[in-house]
N, C-alpha and C positions, 0 to 999 in steps of 0.2 A: 509745713513741716512738723513732721509731730518726734516725739520720743516715744516708743516702742518696744520691748521686753525682745530678744531677738534670742535663739538656741539653732544654729544651724549644723543636724548634723546631719542632716538634707537640703538637698536645692535643687527647686526647678531647671532645668537646662534647655528647653526650649521654649517658646510662646504658641500653643495647641492653637487651633485655626479659629478663626473669630473671638480671640481674645484678646487683647492690648494689655501691657505694661502701664499699671495704675503707683506701684511702689519702688523703688530700688533704695541701695545701700553699700557703705563701704565695703560689709560685708558679699556680697550678690548679687549682682544684675537684674534680677528676677525676684523681688522678695513681694510683689503686690499683685494679683490677674484683673482683670477684668471684663468677663463678657462687653462683646459688642452690643447687644440687644438684650439680652435678657442679666434678666436681678442673682449675678451671679456674680462672687467674690471668690477669689484664693490670697491667704496671707500663710507667707513663712511666720510672722513676725508670732506673738503669744496674747493678742487683746484679753482676753480673757485671763491669762493669769495674774495668781494670788504670790503671796506668800509661801502658801501651802503649796503650791503648784511649785514654786520654785527651788522647794525643797524636799519633795519629793523627788522634783527631775535630777537633781545634785548640781544645779547652777546659780554658781555665786557672784549676787549681782554688786555690781561698785556703783551706789550709788548717788555720790556726789567726786568730781574732776577732780576737786582741791583732797589734800588725805587730812589738813588741818578742818574742812570745815565739821559741825556738828550734824552726831547720827539724827538722822530720821524715821520715821515712821515709814516701813516697806508704801505699804499702802496712799501715803502723802505724796510719792515721790512723784514727778511725772509719765516717766514712763507703768506703772498704775490709768493716771490720768487717765489721760489719753488714750489711752486701751481703752476701757473704761467706757469711757466718749466712744468708737469704733462701734461696739460693742449695743450701746443703748442710740446711738441711729442705725444700726444694722435694722434690732427687734424695731421704732421708728419707721421706719422703712414698708420693713415687712409687713405692719398690721392694715400701710395702706394699700397693699395687692390683694 
C-alpha cells in the first residue's frame, strides 16, 4: 500500500491484452497496469509529482487527515516520498535491462 498523488481527469476503462491491473484506488478500478512479459508499466497516479507540478495543474493537495495537524513541507509528505520511491525503483530496474 502506497500513498500517491492522483488527479483523475481521465481514466483507463479496460485492460488491454497482455496487461494486468497492478494498482487500484477508491476513485478508479484501474490505477496502474503492468505488462505480463515486458518491463512496461502504466500509472494513473503521478509518482513524479512535485509541489510545482501541483501548482501548475491547479491541484489542491490535502496533506493531513487531521485539520489540526501541523503543516508540513509538501516534499516531506508520504505522497511525494512514495512516488519518488517508485521513480527510483523504475530507474534502477531500467539500468539492469
